[in-house]
N, C-alpha and C positions, 0 to 999 in steps of 0.2 A: 430610580432604583438604586443607583450607586450610593446616594446619600443614606438611604434606608439600610443598606448593607454595611456601610461604614459606621453608622450609629450602633448597629447590632454588634459589630466586631469589637467595638470599644469596651464591651462588658466582659470579654473573654479573659479568663484567668490563666490561660496557657502562655507559654513563652512565645509561641508563634501560632497564628491562626490565619486561615484563608477561607473564603466562601466563594463558590461559583454557583451562579443561578442561571438557568437556561429556559428559553421558550423554543420548542422544536416543532417543525412542521414537515411532514413527509407526504409526497404525492406518488401513488403507484397506479399504473395502468398496465394490465397484462393480458395477452391473448395466447391461445393455442389454436392455430389455424384461424378459423373465423369465429371461434367461441371466446367471448369476453370472459376472462377468468376473474379479473379484479379491476375495480375503478374506485379508488379511495383517497381521501385526504384526511390524515390523522394529525392531531396536535397533542403535545404533552409539555409539561413544565415541572420544574422542581429544582432543588438545590443540593449542594454537596459541601460539607465542612471538613477541613483537616486541622487538627490541633497537635502541636508538639510541646512537650513539657519534660524537663529533666532527662532529655535524651530518648523519650518515648513518644509514640505516635498513636493517634486514634482518629477514626473517621466517622461521619454521620451523614445520612441522606434524609431529605424531607421533601414532601410534596406541596404542603401548604405553607404560605409565608407566616401564618400565625404560629406554626410549630418551630420556626427557626430559632428563636431565643432559647427555648427549652432544649433543643438539640445542641446549640452552642454550649450551653452550660454542661450538658452531659458529656459532650465530646472533650471539653477541657478537663473535666474530672477524670475521665477514662485515660487521657494521655498522661496525667500525673501518676495514676496507678501503674500504668505500663512502664513509665520511666523509672519508678522506684524498684522495679524488678528486672529491668533490662541491663545486662552486663555490657553489651556492645552499644554504646550510646549513639543515637542518630544526630546528625547535624545537617545544616543546609548551606550550600555554597552561596556566597553573596551574589545578588543580582541588582541591576538598576531598577529604580522606582519608576513605574510607568503610570501616566494619568491621561485620561481623555478617551476619545473614540478611535477605534481602528476598524472602520466599516468598509464593506465592499460596495462598489458602484459599477457593475457590469454594463456594457453598452446595450445589450439586449437582456434585460433582467427576467429570468424565468419566473420569478415571483409575481411579475406583472402580466405574464402571458396567459391568455384564456385557457381553461382546462379543455374546452372542446377542440381547440387548435392543436394542443398536445396529443389529444386522442386521434385526430385526423392524421397527424404526421406519423404516428406509430402504425396506423392502418395502411398508410401509403407504402411504407417500407415492407410491411407484411405482404401486401398484395403483389408487389414486385417479386418477392421470393416464392410465393405460391405458384406462380406461372412458370417456374423453371422446371423443365422435364426431369422426372425422377424424384423431385422433392416431394415428400409426403407429409412432413410435419414441420411447421414453423412456429416456434414458441418464442415470443418476444415481450419485452417490457420497457415502459418508460418509467424512470425513477428520478425523483427530485428530493433532496434533503436540505433543509435550511435550519441552522441552529443560531439563535441570537443569544449571546452570553454576556453576563456581567461578572467581573472578578474583582474582589478586594482582598487585601492582606493587611495584617497588623503592622507591616513595614511601610505602609503608605501607598502601595499600588492600588489604583482604582480605575479599571478600564471596561469598556463596552466594545464587543467585537462580534464578527459574523463568521460562520462557516456555511458554504453553499456549494452544492455539486449536483449536476444533472447527467443522466445517461440514457441512451437507447441501445439495447442489446438484443441479439437473436441467437438462438440455437437452431440450426438448420439440419434436418434429418432427410437423407436421400436413401432410396432403396432400389436395388436391381436384383430381382429374384430373392435369394436368401441373404444377400450381402446388404448390410445396413451401415451407413457411415454418417458421421456428424461433424459439422464445423460450427464455430461460434465467432461472433464479431460484435464489437461494441463501439459506439462513438459518443463523444461528449467529454466527460471527465473534467469539467471546469465549471465556473459559475456563469458563463455566458451562453445563452440559449442558441446563439448563432452557430455554435459548433455542432449542433445537431442537424442543421439544415443542409440540403443539397449533397447528401451522401449516397445517392442511388447506386452509382457505379461500384462503390466499395462493397456494399451489401450484395449486389448482384454477383460480383466476382467471387465472394466467399460462398455464395449459394451454388454457383456453377462448379466450383471445386468440390463441394460435397457430392454433387452428382457424378463428377468424373472419378472420384475416389471409389465408387462402387465397382468399377472395372479395373482399378489400379492394382499393380503387384504389391505383395507384402515385402516389407524390409527384411533382408537377411540379417541374421545375428552375427556379431563379431566385433573386433576392435578396429576402428577406422578414424581417419581425420574427418572432422565435420565443420560446417559453417552453421552458426545459429543466427536466425533472423533477430531483429531487435526485440520482438515479443518474447521469444524463447530465451534469449540472452538476459533480458531484464528479469524474468521470473527466476532464472538460475541465480543471478546475483542477489535478488531479494531473499529468496528462500534459503539458499545454501550458505550465503555469507552474511546477509543483512541482519538476520536475527542474532547471529553471533556477535554483532557489533552493538547490540542494545545492552547497555551496561548492567541493567537489572537482572538479565539472564546469566551474567557471569559472576554475580556476587556469591552464589552458592555452588559454583562449578569450578573448583580449583584446577582440574585437569585442562579445561579449555582456557582458563585465564592464564595458565602457564604458557600455553601455545600462542596466546594472543596478547603478548606484551608489546607496548608501543616500541617500534623500531624493528620488530620481527620481520624477516623476509618471507612474504607469503606467496607472491606470484611473480609472473614475468615482469621484467623491468619496464614494459610498455603499458602495464596495467595501472590505471588510475580510477578509483571509485569514490564517489561523493554522495553525501546526503544533503539536499538543499531545499528547505521549505519555502525559500523566497521566490521560487519559480511558481508564480501564481497561475500560469497557464497549464500546469500539470495537476493531476488529481490531489496530490499531497500538499499543495500550496496553502500556506496559512501565515498570518501576520504575527501571531503570538500564540504561545502554547497555553495549556490549562494550569500552569503554575505562574502565569504572568511573566514569562520569560520571552523576550523577543526572538522570533525564529531567525535562523542564520544558516550559512553554508558550512558544512563540516567535511573536511577531507578525511576519508577513512583509509584508503590505500593510495599511496603516492609513489609512483615508479616501482610498484611491486612490494613496497614496505608499508606495514601497518602504521598509520599516521594519526589516527584518532578514533573516537567512538561516540555513540549517542548517549546522552545523559539526562537524568533528572537532577534536581538540586541536591538530593540525597547522595546519589551515586557520584556526582562530580566532586562532592566533599570527600567521600570515602576514597575515591581513586586519585584525588588531588589533580584533577584534569578540568579543562574548560567546559563551561555550560554549552549546550547545543540547542536548547529550545525544542526538545522532543517529547515532552510529557503531554499525553493526550488522553482524553476520556470520551466515550461515545454517548454518554447520557448522564443525567444527574445521579442515578443510583450507583454509578461507577466512580472509583477513585482513579486519577490519572496513572498511567503506566508509560514506560519508555517505548515510543513507536517510531518507526521510520516515517519520514515525510515524503520526499522524492529521492529515492536511492537510484543511482545510475552509474553505468560505466562511462567514463569520459570519452569524448570523441578521439579517434585515432587518425592515422594518415593514409590507410589503405582504402582502395576502392573495392566494391563488391566484385567487380570483374577481375581484379588482381587476385583476390582470394580464390575464386573459382579456378582461375588458370594455374594456381600453384598446387592444385590437388590432382594426382594421377587417378586415384580411385577413392572416393569418399561420398559424403552425403550432405545435403543442404536441408536443415530442419526448419519448419515454418509453423509459427502459431503455437502458443502454449496450450497444453491440454492436461492440466493438473500434475500432481506429483507429490513426493514426500521426502522428508529429510530425517535422518537419525544420527545425531552428532555431526560428524563430518562426512557422512555417506549420504548420497542423494540418488533419487530416481525421478525423472521427469518425462512426460509424454509430449509429443508434438502432434499437431492436427494433421499435418501431411509433410511430405518432403520430396526431394528429387535426388536421383543418383547423379554423381559427378564422375565422368570418365574422361581421361585425357584432357583435363582442364575445361570441360564443357558440361553444361547442365543437360541431363538426360530425362529418363522416364519418371513419371509421377509415382509416388509410393505411399502406402498407408501402413497403419499399425507401427508407429515409430515410438520407441522408448530409449532414453539415454540414461546411463547410470555411471557412477564413479565416486571417487574420493575428492573432497573439496580442494585440499591444498595441492594435491598432484595435478588436478585439473587447472587450477589457477596458474601453476607453473607452465602448463602446456598451452596456454593462450599465446599464439604466435603472431597473429595479425588482428588489428582492431580497425573497424571501418571509420570512414569520415562522415557517416550518415546517422548521427544520434537522433533517436526518436523516442518519445514517451508514450507508453500505453495509455489509451483513453479510458480504460476501465480500471478504476482504483479498487482497493480492497485488501484487507489483511485481517486474519483472525489471530488473537493472542489472549491468553489468560493472565499471564504475569503473576501467578500465584493466587489469582482470584477468578471470578466468573469470566467466561469467554467474552471478549469485546470484538465485534466485527466492525472494523473501521473502514468506511468507504473513502475517507480522506487519507489514503496512503497510495503514493504513486511509485512507479518504477520505469526505468528507461535504459536504453543501450543502443549502440550502433550494431551492425553485423560484427560478429567475432569468429575467428578461426581457432579451433582447438586441435592440436596435432593428433590426439588420440583419446577417444572415449569408448566405452562399451555400449554397443547398440543391441537392442533386442527386437526381434520381429519374428518372421517365419523361421521355423526350424528346418 
């Protein structure tokens, strides 16, 4: 395949051309209680071409290999037309030439595991949850996605690489009278099937908490100190800060770009935030991006100061900053956009017990439950939480929401835990000026963190 793509790219009349060809396979098994909703294995294939000429860019997608050469010719011609009209000329930051295979070899390869065993494992966890008192609906799914890719460029890169991720996740609904509460929990998040096995107790714990929440008190509203568990803290750093660190989102946003100059003091001096795609045991791990750039570790915040950001070859050239290997596409009909790989808050020095004991009256928020951002304002939900009084954990609480302003909140982080953990469910949606791309290979992590003050919403 690489030989075929390299031969084709040699005919391109653009200044720069690359071709990415993919063969994709997705396995999905889903249940609602004992009703099988879906059991499918789907495959797809296709290619994507990018051409740059005279500072202009064009893209083209194709499904059949016999359409590739015609698409290449059209893409090159289109890029020349665009370049002749474009005032702000595009350029690409230089990158090393890569050649060869960058393939995965998990110890327990899900691609080799029988479908009926995956089905039985999902049913096993479902049955455990259905027997918990008060639990009325258990909706769960097994998901597996494998993408085998080839990438060649007119600069000489020619590589073959894999992306692979598996998950099992459940939404658990419990009811007591008119009160209905839900929790969610997922396991997996990597290329090795073994990470899905022997997770009974974790699913049971989340199911029991769903049942307990039906009789829990509601969170009172107000401004309080909080501790966020790793799940809630990782969603906060991903959504509220991570997207602002993707350089393509800053190109046409001068207001935020002015705030986010390298060297700007953003947060507490104990705060360090990193994006690292080389962590292959987390959902966003990958060996190379879809521009043929080797993935790497990028420090985003160091001791509270903005230290870097995530780039494409275009944005790295425009910003005169280093490449980061963060250009990703979810399928052949999509052009790559700048995406987080594994963004996380670095490990700190505090224990969870020290955080709790430092709070006279506040709350501990556990488990991400959706949310939204608007500029530097955010609102996030938590699945459940606990009151903290006189330095001790107290009653279980439901209906928790946290809101605030990003930069003020980063300054208010006063303790960071020594217990870094990555969420096992990946995922991020982003359009990047084009159609929405839902990327399962996007990870996030954090230790527990203490924030001195946020606005909490709950019972009035």
